[in-house]
C-alpha positions in Angstrom: -48.1 -33.5 -23.4 -47.9 -31.6 -20.1 -48.1 -27.8 -19.9 -44.3 -27.8 -19.0 -43.5 -29.2 -22.4 -40.7 -27.3 -24.2 -40.2 -26.6 -27.9 -37.3 -29.1 -27.8 -39.8 -31.7 -26.4 -42.2 -31.0 -29.2 -39.4 -31.4 -31.8 -38.4 -34.8 -30.4 -42.1 -35.9 -30.3 -42.4 -34.8 -34.0 -39.4 -37.0 -34.8 -41.1 -39.9 -33.1 -44.3 -39.3 -35.0 -42.4 -38.9 -38.2 -41.1 -42.4 -37.7 -44.6 -43.8 -37.2 -45.8 -41.8 -40.2 -43.9 -43.7 -42.9 -46.2 -46.4 -44.4 -43.5 -49.1 -44.5 -42.2 -48.4 -40.9 -45.7 -48.5 -39.6 -46.5 -51.7 -41.4 -43.3 -53.3 -40.0 -44.3 -52.3 -36.5 -47.8 -53.7 -37.0 -46.3 -57.0 -38.1 -44.0 -57.0 -35.1 -47.0 -56.6 -32.8 -47.5 -60.4 -33.2 -44.0 -61.2 -32.3 -40.5 -61.6 -33.7 -40.0 -61.6 -37.5 -37.0 -62.0 -39.8 -36.4 -59.6 -42.7 -37.6 -62.4 -45.1 -40.9 -62.7 -43.1 -41.5 -59.0 -43.3 -40.6 -58.8 -47.0 -43.2 -61.6 -47.7 -45.8 -59.9 -45.5 -45.3 -56.4 -46.8 -44.4 -57.1 -50.4 -41.4 -54.8 -50.3 -37.8 -55.4 -51.3 -35.3 -56.8 -48.8 -33.2 -53.6 -49.1 -36.1 -51.3 -48.4 -37.4 -53.4 -45.4 -33.8 -53.7 -44.0 -33.3 -49.9 -44.3 -36.6 -49.2 -42.4 -35.7 -51.7 -39.7 -32.3 -50.0 -39.3 -34.1 -46.7 -38.9 -36.5 -48.2 -36.3 -33.6 -49.8 -34.5 -31.6 -46.5 -34.4 -34.6 -44.8 -32.8 -34.9 -47.5 -30.2 -38.3 -48.7 -31.4 -37.0 -52.1 -32.6 -34.4 -54.6 -31.3 -32.7 -57.4 -33.1 -31.6 -60.8 -32.0 -29.1 -62.8 -34.1 -29.6 -66.5 -34.2 -27.1 -68.3 -36.3 -27.3 -66.7 -39.8 -30.7 -65.3 -39.1 -31.7 -62.1 -37.4 -35.0 -61.7 -35.6 -36.6 -58.3 -35.0 -39.0 -57.4 -32.3 -40.6 -54.3 -30.8 -38.2 -52.9 -28.2 -40.5 -51.6 -25.6 -44.1 -52.2 -24.4 -44.8 -48.5 -24.7 -44.5 -48.9 -28.5 -47.2 -51.6 -28.4 -49.2 -49.2 -26.2 -49.0 -46.5 -28.9 -50.0 -48.9 -31.7 -52.9 -50.2 -29.6 -54.0 -46.6 -28.8 -53.9 -45.8 -32.5 -56.2 -48.8 -33.2 -58.6 -47.6 -30.5 -58.5 -44.0 -31.8 -59.1 -45.2 -35.4 -62.1 -47.3 -34.2 -63.9 -44.0 -33.3 -62.4 -41.5 -35.7 -61.3 -43.6 -38.7 -63.9 -42.5 -41.1 -63.1 -38.8 -40.4 -59.4 -39.5 -40.8 -60.0 -41.4 -44.0 -61.9 -38.5 -45.5 -59.5 -35.8 -44.3 -58.0 -34.0 -47.3 -55.0 -32.6 -45.4 -52.7 -35.6 -45.4 -53.3 -37.5 -48.6 -51.1 -40.6 -49.2 
């Protein structure tokens, strides 16, 4: 973040990272990297319940990270902005070089 970043900017960034920090929300975003998915597709891929996945999708949608597209009785979800894909790809690249250290880090046990 630039030197002119304010405390309010940091709080908003923390909210963003909090959204990425939840295991289910992150797994949903990773699934959506490959394109649109329905809730049922995400439930099958993640092994969660429909209510849980739907709740996390609602959170991601409220934050502007995910969009939905109704089609008949189905709703398809997708990543809202290319910048979200950029963050996820940057995480992949960062983990490629620091993943072992992060895996071993005792500070943020899951």
